[in-house]
C-alpha positions in Angstrom: 0.0 0.0 0.0 1.3 3.4 -0.9 2.0 6.0 1.8 1.6 8.9 -0.6 -0.7 11.6 0.7 -3.4 12.6 -1.7 -5.3 15.8 -0.7 -8.8 16.4 -1.9 -11.4 19.0 -0.8 -13.2 18.1 2.4 -16.8 19.1 3.0 -18.4 19.1 6.5 -22.0 18.1 6.6 -24.4 18.3 9.6 -27.5 16.3 10.4 -30.5 17.2 8.2 -32.3 19.1 11.0 -30.9 21.6 13.6 -29.3 19.9 16.5 -30.8 20.6 19.9 -28.3 21.8 22.5 -29.0 21.4 26.2 -28.2 23.7 29.1 -25.0 21.8 30.0 -23.8 21.4 26.4 -25.4 18.0 25.9 -27.1 17.0 22.6 -30.8 16.1 22.5 -31.2 14.9 18.9 -32.6 17.1 16.2 -35.5 19.6 15.8 -37.6 18.1 13.0 -39.6 21.3 12.5 -37.1 22.8 10.1 -34.0 21.9 8.1 -30.4 22.8 9.0 -28.3 25.1 6.9 -25.9 22.8 5.0 -23.8 25.7 3.6 -22.3 27.0 6.9 -18.8 28.5 7.0 -17.4 26.5 9.9 -14.1 28.4 9.7 -16.0 31.6 10.1 -17.8 30.1 13.1 -14.5 29.1 14.6 -13.3 32.7 14.4 -16.6 33.8 15.9 -16.2 31.5 18.9 -12.6 32.5 19.4 -13.6 36.2 19.4 -16.5 35.7 21.8 -16.0 37.8 25.0 -19.4 37.8 26.7 -22.7 36.1 26.8 -24.3 38.2 24.1 -21.4 37.1 21.8 -22.3 33.5 22.6 -26.0 34.0 21.8 -24.9 35.3 18.4 -22.6 32.3 17.9 -25.3 29.8 18.9 -27.8 31.4 16.5 -25.3 31.5 13.6 -24.4 27.9 14.3 -28.1 27.0 13.9 -28.5 25.1 17.2 -32.0 24.7 18.6 -32.3 25.4 22.3 -33.5 23.0 24.9 -34.8 25.6 27.4 -34.8 25.1 31.1 -38.6 24.3 31.1 -37.9 21.4 28.6 -39.3 23.1 25.4 -37.4 23.4 22.1 -37.0 27.0 20.9 -35.2 29.0 18.1 -33.6 31.5 17.9 -31.7 31.7 21.1 -32.5 34.4 23.7 -30.2 35.6 26.5 -32.4 34.1 29.3 -32.0 30.7 27.8 -28.2 30.7 28.1 -27.4 29.1 31.5 -24.1 29.7 33.4 -23.2 26.1 32.8 -23.6 26.3 29.0 -21.7 29.6 28.8 -18.9 28.0 30.8 -19.0 25.0 28.4 -18.6 27.2 25.4 -15.9 29.5 26.9 -14.0 26.3 27.9 -14.0 25.2 24.2 -13.0 28.7 23.1 -10.0 28.6 25.5 -9.0 25.1 24.4 -8.9 26.2 20.7 -6.8 29.3 21.6 -4.2 27.1 23.5 -4.3 24.1 21.1 -4.3 25.6 17.6 -0.8 27.2 17.7 0.8 24.0 18.8 2.1 21.3 16.4 1.2 17.7 17.3 4.5 17.1 18.9 3.8 19.9 21.4 0.3 18.9 22.4 1.6 17.2 25.5 2.3 20.7 26.8 -1.4 21.1 27.4 -1.4 18.2 29.9 -2.4 19.7 33.2 -3.4 23.0 31.6 -6.7 21.9 30.2 -9.2 19.3 31.2 -8.0 15.9 30.0 -11.3 14.8 28.4 -11.6 18.2 26.7 -8.1 17.8 25.3 -9.0 14.4 24.0 -12.2 15.9 22.5 -9.9 18.1 20.3 -6.9 15.8 19.7 -9.0 12.9 18.5 -10.4 15.2 15.8 -13.8 13.8 16.1 -15.3 15.9 18.8 -17.7 13.8 20.8 -16.9 10.4 19.3 -13.9 8.3 18.2 -15.1 7.8 14.6 -17.0 9.8 12.1 -18.7 8.8 8.9 -17.4 10.0 5.5 -18.1 9.5 1.8 -16.1 10.0 -1.4 -17.7 11.7 -4.3 -17.3 13.7 -7.5 -18.3 17.2 -8.4 -20.2 18.0 -11.7 -16.9 19.1 -13.1 -15.3 15.7 -12.3 -13.3 16.7 -9.3 -13.1 14.5 -6.2 -14.2 15.5 -2.7 -14.8 13.9 0.6 -17.8 14.6 2.8 -17.3 14.2 6.6 -20.5 13.9 8.6 -20.3 15.9 11.9 -22.8 15.4 14.7 -23.1 19.1 15.5 -21.5 22.5 14.7 -19.0 22.4 17.6 -17.7 19.1 16.3 -17.4 20.5 12.8 -15.4 23.5 14.2 -12.9 21.1 15.9 -12.5 19.3 12.6 -11.6 22.6 10.8 -8.4 22.7 12.7 -7.5 19.1 11.6 -8.4 19.9 8.0 -6.2 23.0 8.2 -3.3 20.9 9.5 -3.7 18.4 6.6 -3.4 21.4 4.3 -0.2 22.5 6.0 -1.7 25.5 7.7 0.3 26.8 10.8 -1.1 29.1 13.5 0.3 31.9 15.6 -1.1 33.6 18.7 -2.1 37.3 18.5 0.5 39.4 20.4 -2.2 41.6 21.8 -2.4 40.3 25.4 -6.2 40.8 25.8 -6.9 39.1 22.5 -4.4 36.1 22.2 -6.6 34.7 19.4 -4.9 32.1 17.0 -4.6 33.1 13.4 -3.2 31.3 10.3 0.2 32.1 9.0 -0.3 32.7 5.3 3.0 34.3 4.3 6.6 34.7 5.4 5.8 38.2 6.7 6.4 38.2 10.4 2.8 39.1 11.3 2.3 39.6 15.1 -1.5 40.3 15.3 -4.6 38.5 14.2 -5.9 41.5 12.2 -5.2 45.2 11.6 -7.5 46.2 14.5 -5.3 44.6 17.1 -2.2 46.0 15.4 -3.7 49.5 15.4 -4.8 49.2 19.1 -1.4 48.1 20.2 0.2 51.0 18.3 -2.1 53.5 20.0 -1.3 52.0 23.4 2.4 52.2 22.7 2.0 55.8 21.6 0.0 56.7 24.7 2.6 55.1 27.0 5.3 57.1 25.3 3.4 60.3 25.7 2.7 59.6 29.4 6.4 59.0 30.0 7.3 62.3 28.3 4.9 64.2 30.6 6.5 62.8 33.6 
């Protein structure tokens, strides 16, 4: 058997109906009243989760993901409202945000550095590359133009977000951590330019802070 690596486009596909997310992060099947969006940008959702700073950001994230909400009274609702986001679910989502921020910039040989820094089961959740399970279903197909592609079936959007990191690694993408201390968001290295910040906003803010510190020293 050949060990040659053949790369083909990978598509991530969710269940047909929106997945129901519980107040502790558990999954309660699907909401059959509507169909899920199968054209989601999971890389964009990954960035949205990494940028989330408060509970309102999480509400926007959950609604963009397309999750249905299992409310505290046991009913299934969409879209999400602030009163339906429990402290436990917010902690669940922020914990995954922080895991991505720590894990993405590390190459596989460095993953052991996270031992003791993050919850062991949460680290396994990411490192296995399958989110909530050890195995995922996949199929091989062809586009109308005759190009090959692989479809990977994820159980929910968070699982798909974890898989984007592994797909990026297969493509040879490397990540750095934003040098702005109160951001520290991972970003892909796309050139040899020694970029320090995840976007121009962080770079501009740090330049302003540096200028303000310099002015303050001159005054004193």
